[in-house]
Structure formats: structure tokens, C-alpha cells
Backbone as CSV, one residue per row, in Angstrom:
resi,resn,N_x,N_y,N_z,CA_x,CA_y,CA_z,C_x,C_y,C_z
1,UNK,0.851,-1.166,0.005,0.000,0.038,0.032,0.898,1.235,-0.043
2,UNK,0.551,2.212,-0.725,1.250,3.477,-0.868,0.425,4.667,-0.254
3,UNK,1.068,5.383,0.576,0.316,6.563,1.286,1.068,7.768,0.996
4,UNK,0.362,8.848,0.721,0.969,10.126,0.522,1.106,10.829,1.894
5,UNK,2.199,11.514,2.158,2.348,12.284,3.357,2.975,13.670,3.137
6,UNK,2.817,14.523,4.092,3.481,15.894,4.080,4.178,15.988,5.371
7,UNK,5.360,16.668,5.281,6.167,16.914,6.427,6.179,18.444,6.772
8,UNK,5.786,18.770,7.968,5.707,20.216,8.418,6.590,20.350,9.651
9,UNK,7.029,21.613,9.895,7.666,21.875,11.143,7.187,23.224,11.666
10,UNK,7.148,23.287,12.976,6.797,24.573,13.770,7.847,24.907,14.760
11,UNK,8.730,25.822,14.335,9.904,26.161,15.130,10.758,24.981,15.454
12,UNK,10.881,24.086,14.459,11.757,22.927,14.578,11.077,21.680,15.158
13,UNK,9.881,21.805,15.657,9.097,20.663,16.149,8.459,20.132,14.868
14,UNK,8.855,18.866,14.466,8.467,18.392,13.084,7.447,17.232,13.178
15,UNK,6.628,17.236,12.158,5.492,16.280,12.111,5.263,15.721,10.727
16,UNK,4.816,14.390,10.742,4.230,13.788,9.501,2.717,13.983,9.541
17,UNK,2.233,14.472,8.460,0.824,14.795,8.311,0.207,13.968,7.142
18,UNK,-0.956,13.374,7.433,-1.591,12.529,6.470,-3.116,12.987,6.338
19,UNK,-3.534,13.184,5.171,-4.999,13.475,4.895,-5.725,12.160,5.044
20,UNK,-6.452,12.024,6.152,-7.134,10.793,6.443,-8.645,10.871,6.152
21,UNK,-9.074,11.818,5.453,-10.515,11.973,5.111,-11.018,10.874,4.316
22,UNK,-10.260,10.180,3.548,-10.641,9.051,2.763,-10.034,7.724,3.213
23,UNK,-9.661,7.787,4.556,-9.107,6.529,5.147,-7.851,6.075,4.454
24,UNK,-6.952,7.029,4.116,-5.762,6.712,3.260,-4.755,5.774,4.057
25,UNK,-4.606,6.026,5.302,-3.730,5.170,6.133,-4.563,4.151,6.908
26,UNK,-4.333,2.889,6.494,-5.136,1.801,7.070,-4.353,1.023,8.110
27,UNK,-4.976,0.370,9.023,-4.341,-0.494,10.015,-3.321,0.204,10.802
28,UNK,-3.660,1.399,11.364,-2.735,2.165,12.149,-2.498,1.500,13.492
29,UNK,-1.285,1.275,13.844,-1.006,0.688,15.198,0.288,1.292,15.709
30,UNK,0.673,0.930,16.870,1.787,1.519,17.622,3.048,1.326,16.795
31,UNK,3.238,0.166,16.262,4.532,-0.153,15.503,4.679,0.658,14.202
32,UNK,3.467,0.802,13.516,3.473,1.595,12.321,3.828,3.043,12.570
33,UNK,3.288,3.628,13.593,3.562,4.996,13.942,5.010,5.182,14.282
34,UNK,5.500,4.276,15.100,6.966,4.344,15.509,7.811,4.227,14.287
35,UNK,7.516,3.376,13.333,8.305,3.192,12.195,8.362,4.508,11.270
36,UNK,7.126,5.021,11.077,7.082,6.233,10.363,7.873,7.444,10.954
37,UNK,7.840,7.533,12.242,8.493,8.648,12.954,10.041,8.346,13.144
38,UNK,10.473,7.134,12.873,11.890,6.883,13.134,12.753,7.615,12.137
39,UNK,13.752,8.310,12.648,14.558,9.174,11.770,15.587,8.466,10.941
40,UNK,15.769,7.217,11.161,16.726,6.352,10.361,16.046,5.376,9.466
41,UNK,14.969,4.839,9.929,14.264,3.767,9.172,12.861,4.215,8.588
42,UNK,12.450,5.406,8.859,11.229,5.926,8.383,11.316,7.361,7.851
43,UNK,10.241,8.105,7.951,10.231,9.499,7.454,10.950,10.400,8.443
44,UNK,10.666,10.184,9.770,11.234,11.004,10.814,10.340,12.113,11.212
45,UNK,10.057,12.177,12.558,9.242,13.216,13.124,9.100,13.050,14.629
46,UNK,8.657,14.196,15.259,8.366,14.129,16.658,6.970,13.593,16.845
47,UNK,6.217,13.482,15.790,4.902,12.861,15.900,4.261,12.744,14.558
48,UNK,3.083,12.064,14.509,2.317,11.841,13.397,0.851,12.386,13.581
49,UNK,0.409,13.095,12.580,-0.982,13.692,12.674,-1.853,13.210,11.551
50,UNK,-3.060,12.903,11.842,-4.051,12.536,10.858,-5.109,13.665,10.832
51,UNK,-5.425,14.186,9.637,-6.469,15.139,9.473,-7.705,14.400,8.957
52,UNK,-8.767,14.364,9.873,-9.982,13.580,9.558,-11.151,14.515,9.451
53,UNK,-12.137,14.071,8.737,-13.485,14.816,8.558,-14.193,14.809,9.846
54,UNK,-14.962,15.848,10.107,-15.846,15.938,11.301,-17.062,16.700,10.845
55,UNK,-18.278,16.262,11.291,-19.520,16.924,10.852,-19.610,18.352,11.364
56,UNK,-19.043,18.636,12.487,-19.281,19.885,13.126,-18.150,20.849,13.163
57,UNK,-17.068,20.452,12.602,-15.787,21.261,12.512,-15.217,21.176,11.145
58,UNK,-14.259,22.110,10.843,-13.575,22.070,9.589,-12.805,20.765,9.453
59,UNK,-12.259,20.216,10.490,-11.597,18.939,10.527,-11.362,18.559,11.917
60,UNK,-10.849,17.263,12.104,-10.435,16.795,13.370,-8.950,16.435,13.338
61,UNK,-8.298,16.835,14.371,-6.883,16.440,14.526,-6.598,15.246,15.428
62,UNK,-5.998,14.218,14.897,-5.655,13.055,15.700,-4.078,12.970,15.775
63,UNK,-3.571,13.031,16.937,-2.057,13.127,17.137,-1.486,11.881,17.839
64,UNK,-0.464,11.366,17.173,0.321,10.263,17.814,1.703,10.724,18.153
65,UNK,2.221,10.388,19.329,3.567,10.613,19.676,4.569,9.774,18.910
66,UNK,5.797,10.109,18.865,6.770,9.304,18.166,6.926,7.981,18.759
67,UNK,6.463,7.690,20.032,6.578,6.370,20.670,5.466,5.465,20.144
68,UNK,4.580,5.981,19.280,3.496,5.210,18.736,2.177,5.302,19.395
69,UNK,2.116,5.993,20.606,0.878,6.107,21.409,0.109,7.338,21.031
70,UNK,-1.192,7.293,21.187,-2.038,8.491,21.032,-1.532,9.546,22.030
71,UNK,-1.348,10.846,21.562,-0.825,11.837,22.501,-1.984,12.801,22.934
72,UNK,-1.539,13.636,23.898,-2.416,14.701,24.308,-2.233,15.877,23.334
73,UNK,-2.754,17.037,23.575,-2.703,18.175,22.654,-1.261,18.576,22.369
74,UNK,-0.977,18.861,21.085,0.316,19.340,20.651,0.111,20.729,20.032
75,UNK,0.634,21.743,20.659,0.445,23.124,20.150,1.088,23.376,18.768
76,UNK,2.381,23.043,18.712,3.043,23.181,17.414,2.419,22.365,16.269
77,UNK,2.001,21.129,16.694,1.272,20.339,15.759,-0.048,20.923,15.405
78,UNK,-0.737,21.514,16.268,-1.936,22.180,15.953,-1.791,23.310,14.964
79,UNK,-0.718,24.069,15.117,-0.439,25.135,14.089,-0.093,24.547,12.680
80,UNK,0.694,23.410,12.741,1.026,22.780,11.459,-0.189,22.164,10.734
81,UNK,-1.055,21.569,11.540,-2.189,20.949,10.775,-3.136,22.019,10.231
82,UNK,-3.160,23.207,10.799,-3.938,24.321,10.255,-3.310,24.698,8.927
83,UNK,-2.013,24.831,8.889,-1.352,25.165,7.655,-1.528,24.078,6.528
84,UNK,-1.553,22.786,7.061,-1.879,21.688,6.145,-3.260,21.757,5.529
85,UNK,-4.225,22.137,6.415,-5.594,22.304,5.976,-5.794,23.385,4.966
86,UNK,-5.010,24.465,5.118,-5.072,25.545,4.101,-4.415,25.066,2.832
87,UNK,-3.372,24.256,2.918,-2.697,23.671,1.731,-3.726,22.809,0.951
88,UNK,-4.523,22.088,1.688,-5.514,21.142,1.086,-6.759,21.878,0.559
89,UNK,-6.958,23.171,0.898,-8.163,23.893,0.459,-9.291,23.769,1.358
90,UNK,-9.116,23.209,2.539,-10.230,23.014,3.496,-10.620,24.303,4.164
91,UNK,-9.656,25.145,4.431,-9.893,26.412,5.051,-9.187,27.567,4.256
92,UNK,-9.487,28.748,4.605,-8.787,29.896,4.025,-7.990,30.640,5.086
93,UNK,-8.640,31.572,5.739,-7.804,32.415,6.729,-8.098,32.015,8.168
94,UNK,-9.180,31.198,8.401,-9.496,30.847,9.797,-9.856,29.359,9.795
95,UNK,-9.814,28.787,10.988,-10.126,27.333,11.197,-10.795,27.132,12.529
96,UNK,-11.751,26.219,12.564,-12.301,25.797,13.805,-12.139,24.217,13.745
97,UNK,-11.339,23.605,14.558,-11.119,22.202,14.487,-11.179,21.550,15.874
98,UNK,-11.298,20.253,15.831,-11.436,19.493,17.139,-10.153,18.715,17.334
99,UNK,-9.648,18.824,18.533,-8.557,18.044,19.001,-8.893,17.229,20.242
100,UNK,-7.898,16.513,20.759,-8.194,15.635,21.930,-8.669,16.425,23.108
101,UNK,-8.147,17.669,23.258,-8.569,18.448,24.465,-9.771,19.387,24.180
102,UNK,-10.432,19.238,22.980,-11.618,20.053,22.708,-11.435,20.861,21.499
103,UNK,-12.433,21.796,21.240,-12.379,22.646,20.105,-11.269,23.670,20.103
104,UNK,-10.685,24.037,18.947,-9.689,25.035,18.800,-10.032,26.002,17.641
105,UNK,-9.716,27.277,17.804,-9.844,28.259,16.731,-8.477,28.737,16.359
106,UNK,-8.249,29.027,15.066,-6.899,29.471,14.594,-7.049,30.416,13.439
107,UNK,-6.130,31.348,13.376,-6.019,32.296,12.246,-4.688,31.988,11.603
108,UNK,-4.702,32.054,10.258,-3.476,31.774,9.471,-3.237,32.921,8.480
109,UNK,-1.946,33.213,8.313,-1.542,34.280,7.332,-1.889,33.904,5.910
110,UNK,-1.984,34.952,5.103,-2.293,34.719,3.653,-1.313,33.797,3.011
111,UNK,0.000,33.863,3.440,1.072,33.072,2.873,1.001,31.653,3.341
112,UNK,0.250,31.413,4.483,0.064,30.125,4.998,1.161,29.541,5.846
113,UNK,2.050,30.413,6.357,3.194,29.871,7.150,3.308,30.446,8.567
114,UNK,2.291,31.169,8.948,2.213,31.761,10.342,0.810,31.560,10.849
115,UNK,0.747,30.902,12.077,-0.604,30.545,12.584,-0.675,31.015,14.083
116,UNK,-1.823,31.681,14.335,-2.134,32.025,15.752,-3.195,31.049,16.232
117,UNK,-2.860,30.127,17.121,-3.751,29.060,17.547,-4.241,29.347,18.999
118,UNK,-5.499,29.272,19.156,-6.137,29.480,20.492,-6.046,28.216,21.312
119,UNK,-5.539,28.298,22.515,-5.414,27.201,23.375,-6.506,27.160,24.402
120,UNK,-6.663,25.987,25.122,-7.687,25.946,26.163,-7.434,26.881,27.265
121,UNK,-8.460,27.305,27.963,-8.364,28.083,29.166,-7.680,27.296,30.286
122,UNK,-6.940,28.030,31.173,-6.248,27.353,32.243,-6.661,28.015,33.556
123,UNK,-7.138,27.285,34.576,-7.530,27.897,35.836,-6.868,27.206,37.031
124,UNK,-5.933,26.295,36.781,-5.235,25.665,37.872,-3.765,25.630,37.575
125,UNK,-3.010,26.196,38.507,-1.553,26.192,38.447,-1.060,25.846,39.884
126,UNK,-0.351,24.671,39.976,0.154,24.348,41.365,1.645,24.344,41.378
127,UNK,2.224,24.089,42.498,3.720,24.135,42.640,4.216,22.834,43.143
128,UNK,5.428,22.441,42.635,6.191,21.250,43.094,7.542,21.880,43.474
129,UNK,7.660,22.112,44.763,8.843,22.844,45.230,8.905,24.211,44.565
130,UNK,9.957,24.587,43.909,10.000,25.950,43.262,9.609,25.844,41.800
131,UNK,9.043,24.714,41.410,8.580,24.604,40.024,7.067,24.638,39.944
132,UNK,6.572,25.024,38.736,5.140,25.063,38.519,4.658,23.951,37.695
133,UNK,3.463,23.485,37.956,2.856,22.427,37.288,1.430,22.826,36.821
134,UNK,1.151,22.633,35.491,-0.098,22.995,34.942,-0.386,22.309,33.630
135,UNK,-1.579,22.267,33.233,-2.020,21.580,32.012,-2.506,22.592,31.002
136,UNK,-1.847,22.602,29.842,-2.189,23.545,28.728,-2.720,22.756,27.551
137,UNK,-3.321,21.574,27.774,-3.703,20.657,26.836,-2.830,19.356,26.924
138,UNK,-1.699,19.513,27.476,-0.755,18.552,27.910,-0.160,18.913,29.313
139,UNK,0.226,18.001,30.121,0.722,18.374,31.477,2.154,18.876,31.342
140,UNK,2.478,19.840,32.110,3.827,20.502,32.071,4.333,20.768,33.414
141,UNK,5.628,20.662,33.521,6.497,21.020,34.694,7.385,22.165,34.233
142,UNK,7.401,23.243,34.989,8.129,24.482,34.588,9.120,24.857,35.654
143,UNK,10.408,24.914,35.335,11.372,25.238,36.285,12.306,26.351,35.743
144,UNK,12.522,27.389,36.522,13.484,28.432,36.090,14.933,28.085,36.461
145,UNK,15.824,28.296,35.564,17.219,27.958,35.775,18.142,29.121,35.234
146,UNK,19.355,28.938,35.528,20.400,29.897,34.901,21.278,29.047,34.036
147,UNK,21.938,29.780,33.049,22.871,29.019,32.157,22.231,27.909,31.409
148,UNK,21.018,28.124,30.889,20.217,27.075,30.304,20.976,26.405,29.078
149,UNK,21.733,27.249,28.426,22.379,26.785,27.150,23.298,25.569,27.478
150,UNK,23.845,25.572,28.719,24.832,24.500,29.072,24.165,23.333,29.880
151,UNK,22.910,23.448,30.111,22.172,22.386,30.922,22.060,21.067,30.137
152,UNK,22.257,20.007,30.759,22.031,18.669,30.229,20.457,18.377,30.339
153,UNK,19.736,18.898,29.343,18.287,18.829,29.434,17.797,17.393,29.357
154,UNK,18.458,16.627,28.513,18.042,15.225,28.402,17.987,14.498,29.760
155,UNK,19.094,14.561,30.444,19.148,13.778,31.745,18.373,14.461,32.834
156,UNK,18.369,15.779,32.871,17.740,16.513,33.956,16.179,16.315,33.773
157,UNK,15.734,16.425,32.428,14.280,16.287,32.143,13.874,14.836,32.314
158,UNK,14.651,13.889,31.890,14.325,12.499,32.067,14.127,12.064,33.566
159,UNK,14.929,12.659,34.372,14.929,12.335,35.830,13.661,12.867,36.378
160,UNK,13.158,14.043,36.078,11.920,14.575,36.610,10.728,13.757,35.959
161,UNK,10.743,13.558,34.724,9.648,12.913,34.063,9.419,11.499,34.609
162,UNK,10.506,10.875,35.111,10.399,9.444,35.546,10.504,9.344,37.138
163,UNK,10.315,10.470,37.796,10.427,10.443,39.323,9.075,9.779,39.845
164,UNK,9.045,9.603,41.113,7.897,8.857,41.682,6.550,9.668,41.470
165,UNK,6.632,10.958,41.464,5.432,11.798,41.216,4.816,11.629,39.857
166,UNK,5.673,11.597,38.839,5.191,11.693,37.461,5.421,10.480,36.575
167,UNK,6.018,9.409,37.109,6.423,8.294,36.313,5.277,7.600,35.578
168,UNK,4.059,7.428,36.266,2.999,6.707,35.692,2.333,7.335,34.518
169,UNK,1.971,8.595,34.725,1.242,9.342,33.610,2.284,10.179,32.764
170,UNK,3.462,10.442,33.304,4.422,11.192,32.537,4.087,12.694,32.563
171,UNK,5.125,13.487,32.324,4.947,14.944,32.321,6.034,15.547,31.389
172,UNK,5.780,16.587,30.744,6.716,17.328,29.918,7.464,18.271,30.832
173,UNK,8.771,18.306,30.661,9.611,19.129,31.592,10.252,20.306,30.866
174,UNK,9.874,21.466,31.284,10.446,22.751,30.609,11.371,23.479,31.568
175,UNK,12.537,23.818,31.041,13.483,24.649,31.802,13.452,26.003,31.077
176,UNK,13.444,27.073,31.880,13.306,28.429,31.342,14.396,29.356,31.978
177,UNK,14.950,30.186,31.160,15.807,31.224,31.612,15.348,32.599,31.151
178,UNK,15.340,33.555,32.051,14.928,34.882,31.721,16.039,35.641,31.075
179,UNK,15.832,36.069,29.813,16.896,36.783,29.018,16.621,38.245,28.981
180,UNK,15.783,38.699,29.751,15.463,40.186,29.763,14.239,40.546,28.941
181,UNK,14.422,40.603,27.600,13.364,40.891,26.749,12.589,39.740,26.198
182,UNK,13.052,38.512,26.529,12.370,37.291,26.183,12.804,36.171,27.134
183,UNK,12.100,35.025,26.985,12.405,33.849,27.763,13.016,32.799,26.845
184,UNK,14.061,32.148,27.328,14.625,30.996,26.576,14.171,29.708,27.215
185,UNK,13.613,28.881,26.432,13.016,27.605,26.893,13.527,26.377,26.155
186,UNK,13.833,25.350,26.955,14.218,24.055,26.427,13.339,22.985,27.079
187,UNK,12.864,22.021,26.293,11.801,21.033,26.798,12.190,19.619,26.506
188,UNK,12.020,18.778,27.526,12.062,17.371,27.454,10.634,16.871,27.357
189,UNK,10.272,16.213,26.185,8.892,15.827,25.922,8.624,14.349,26.207
190,UNK,7.627,14.155,26.983,7.145,12.714,27.134,6.611,12.253,25.768
191,UNK,6.638,10.913,25.606,6.219,10.427,24.198,7.253,10.483,23.135
192,UNK,8.011,11.536,23.090,9.226,11.515,22.322,10.380,10.988,23.171
193,UNK,10.295,11.279,24.458,11.284,10.839,25.459,12.702,11.354,25.126
194,UNK,12.683,12.658,24.663,13.888,13.351,24.339,13.694,14.828,24.276
195,UNK,14.672,15.597,24.199,14.486,17.012,24.040,14.083,17.336,22.626
196,UNK,13.064,18.175,22.423,12.652,18.562,21.074,13.089,20.032,20.877
197,UNK,13.055,20.481,19.589,13.500,21.804,19.249,12.481,22.852,19.705
198,UNK,11.256,22.429,19.962,10.255,23.320,20.505,9.055,22.554,20.997
199,UNK,8.263,23.053,21.899,7.105,22.460,22.410,6.076,23.572,22.591
200,UNK,4.952,23.522,21.787,3.950,24.546,21.856,3.205,24.657,23.195
201,UNK,2.647,23.492,23.607,1.990,23.580,24.880,2.990,23.847,26.046
202,UNK,4.218,23.519,25.811,5.371,23.777,26.858,5.583,25.279,27.008
203,UNK,5.765,26.001,25.828,6.064,27.442,25.935,4.823,28.177,26.429
204,UNK,3.613,27.651,26.092,2.442,28.211,26.646,2.397,28.056,28.191
205,UNK,2.773,26.896,28.681,2.835,26.734,30.168,3.819,27.565,30.789
206,UNK,4.981,27.802,30.097,5.977,28.610,30.715,5.524,30.070,30.842
207,UNK,4.890,30.642,29.800,4.418,31.995,29.811,3.370,32.168,30.908
208,UNK,2.475,31.192,31.059,1.443,31.326,32.081,2.031,31.210,33.503
209,UNK,2.895,30.319,33.660,3.603,30.029,34.954,4.379,31.312,35.406
210,UNK,5.006,31.946,34.426,5.752,33.177,34.782,4.771,34.334,35.223
211,UNK,3.665,34.451,34.526,2.629,35.458,34.961,2.180,35.218,36.274
212,UNK,1.924,33.895,36.619,1.481,33.438,37.900,2.502,33.839,39.008
213,UNK,3.787,33.543,38.746,4.862,33.797,39.659,5.010,35.304,39.922
214,UNK,4.894,36.150,38.814,5.082,37.508,38.956,3.770,38.268,39.410
215,UNK,2.711,37.535,39.492,1.406,38.071,39.807,0.953,39.209,38.860
216,UNK,1.268,38.962,37.561,0.868,39.915,36.550,-0.617,39.602,36.150
217,UNK,-1.339,40.647,35.843,-2.674,40.531,35.373,-2.880,41.441,34.173
218,UNK,-4.057,41.201,33.477,-4.353,41.948,32.254,-3.967,41.182,31.033
219,UNK,-3.785,41.954,30.005,-3.391,41.308,28.673,-1.822,41.255,28.623
220,UNK,-1.374,40.061,28.435,0.122,39.818,28.572,0.570,39.184,27.297
221,UNK,1.689,39.645,26.731,2.411,39.045,25.560,3.782,38.686,25.972
222,UNK,4.192,37.374,25.655,5.516,36.936,26.023,6.237,36.421,24.807
223,UNK,7.439,36.928,24.595,8.271,36.456,23.466,9.158,35.320,24.053
224,UNK,9.204,34.197,23.267,9.937,33.004,23.694,10.880,32.574,22.648
225,UNK,12.143,32.277,23.069,13.117,31.683,22.158,13.192,30.168,22.520
226,UNK,13.177,29.331,21.417,13.386,27.872,21.589,14.551,27.532,20.620
227,UNK,14.971,26.297,20.705,16.108,25.834,19.900,15.795,26.010,18.343
228,UNK,14.511,25.932,18.027,14.125,25.972,16.655,13.589,27.284,16.203
229,UNK,13.707,28.371,16.979,13.239,29.662,16.506,12.558,30.493,17.612
230,UNK,11.550,31.240,17.212,10.811,32.069,18.156,9.365,31.883,18.111
231,UNK,8.709,31.999,19.236,7.249,31.810,19.370,6.745,32.864,20.352
232,UNK,5.540,33.333,20.080,4.899,34.290,20.975,3.688,33.655,21.641
233,UNK,3.455,34.020,22.838,2.290,33.542,23.567,1.539,34.844,24.078
234,UNK,0.286,34.883,23.835,-0.586,35.988,24.208,-1.802,35.512,25.108
235,UNK,-2.186,36.246,26.047,-3.250,35.776,26.926,-3.733,36.896,27.816
236,UNK,-4.902,36.644,28.389,-5.453,37.479,29.461,-5.479,36.762,30.767
237,UNK,-5.149,37.421,31.884,-5.116,36.831,33.166,-5.726,37.760,34.190
238,UNK,-6.800,37.250,34.924,-7.491,38.105,35.872,-7.036,37.759,37.303
239,UNK,-6.021,36.928,37.460,-5.578,36.528,38.798,-6.127,35.210,39.166
240,UNK,-7.148,34.704,38.450,-7.764,33.416,38.774,-7.719,32.486,37.522
241,UNK,-7.965,32.988,36.399,-8.009,32.185,35.154,-7.381,32.818,34.012
242,UNK,-6.665,31.979,33.202,-6.020,32.454,32.037,-6.956,32.158,30.849
243,UNK,-7.270,33.151,30.087,-8.167,33.079,28.906,-7.654,33.630,27.729
244,UNK,-8.315,33.443,26.498,-7.843,34.067,25.290,-6.341,33.800,25.061
245,UNK,-5.995,32.578,25.261,-4.605,32.165,25.092,-4.353,31.825,23.630
246,UNK,-3.394,32.566,23.069,-2.967,32.229,21.680,-1.463,31.891,21.582
247,UNK,-1.150,30.795,20.908,0.186,30.350,20.651,0.470,30.752,19.208
248,UNK,1.370,31.679,19.024,1.600,32.296,17.660,3.043,31.934,17.150
249,UNK,3.137,31.339,15.958,4.446,31.011,15.448,4.344,30.454,14.010
250,UNK,5.487,29.994,13.512,5.581,29.474,12.161,5.026,28.099,11.988
251,UNK,4.568,27.766,10.848,4.156,26.411,10.489,4.494,26.259,9.028
252,UNK,5.547,25.573,8.760,6.242,25.575,7.466,6.230,24.124,6.859
253,UNK,5.816,24.005,5.631,5.893,22.780,4.884,7.400,22.469,4.515
254,UNK,7.837,21.260,4.765,9.238,21.013,4.467,9.386,20.177,3.176
255,UNK,8.530,19.053,3.102,8.484,18.308,1.859,7.283,17.420,1.875
256,UNK,7.001,16.726,0.752,5.937,15.712,0.679,6.441,14.539,-0.134
257,UNK,5.764,13.410,0.044,6.184,12.221,-0.668,5.199,11.101,-0.455
258,UNK,5.558,9.910,-0.810,4.813,8.699,-0.673,5.653,7.676,0.056
259,UNK,4.990,6.882,0.908,5.714,5.790,1.548,4.888,4.487,1.473
């Protein structure tokens, strides 16, 4: 069987996308997803996304982690699948789609390579020592550090992700350094079980956690640097709930092919 795929990246977070409206990829299982995402024996990617039809939305997003398991919400993936939907002619400048954590709205540039994606509201932020823990569609641990460029993110993140508190369900681990006019973030992602070049729900969690820590309220915009580029997070915070959260960044087609 031959299946057409497209490869997209959002700030270096890369994904395999398949138009599944006609059931193009059959017999999807854990091993097939792992094979496709393998960077030596497959296409390579941090995850696999299927764009499916839905009666009440422009489309439905189904996301698999690189380990082959169904994943929670992926913010950079959400931006990429919106760009993919524009490429397919499903949407023009706006999208309303369904993901695992519920409905999402997005706006896309006329060129189709920049997407502002609305994330779910967040009303619970807890602490684990001096770190913050919150769910922005996926669960995240946020810890501020210094000299982040030199940090061994793989081993430090792996240790937290697999400690007694988080081992069973897993958690994404974000390390953040304040650079003055922006935040620098590096993330160890569960499901990939490695550091990725960017994590959309992760940088969203970082921006919200910092506002919580600084007790900022009102409309807030945060510029964030990741290994794969730059992302902006915009939101409103009234001291109790984070609303109107938008993850804004690139969504770029890399190549397409058949496998």
C-alpha cells in the first residue's frame, strides 16, 4: 500500500501529516507510527498527525507521539495541521477544528506559514517545590534555571519525568531562563522521550507560569526563544483564570512524498 504524506515543522518541532478524510492510512498501530516517525528507518518526526473529517468542525486532528501512542494536545502540531488544511483547500484564513482536548480556533496568514492558535483556558496552576505544574492541553512542569544553554536537558528532564510523582502518567519538563526581553525555553517531551526543538503547549505553560509567579494581570504578551526559533504567547489573566490564550508561530511545509 502506498500513502501520501506531508512533512511540516513549527519552530523545529516536526511532524508527519496525512490526509485521512478518505481513510488513506489503514491499520494504524503503535509499531507503524513508531516506524514512520523513526529518523533512520522511516520518514522521521516528533509525531504523526491525521487530518480527519468531522461533521461539526472544519476537520479533526488526531495526534500520535513518536513512541506510537496517541498523544495529548500538541500546540506546534496544531499550528502545522492548520497550515496543512489551508494547503488542502479545506480552510482559508480561519479554522475551527477538534483536537483531543476540545475545540480550537486558529487564524493563518495569507502566505500560509504563520498561525495564531487558540489554546484551552487554564484555571489551575500548582507548585512542586520551586517549579510550577499546569495543564495547557498537555501536562507540564516548569522550572526556572540559569545558564540554560549548558544544561543537560536530556538527563535533567528524564529524571523529573520518571520520578515517583510523574512516572506513571508522565509529564513534559520545561526549563526556562529569563533573558530580559524574552524567555529562553528548552523542553524534554514525554512520548518523544527526548529534548525537542520546540514544544507549543510547553512554551504556553512557561508563559502562564511566569505570569502567575510575577502576579501579573491583564493582557500579557510573552516572546519566547526555543532551539528551533521564536514563538509568541498572548493571553489574558485576571488573577484566577487564563483566557484568550494564543500560541503564535511558524508552520512551514518541509517536503511531501509517498511511503
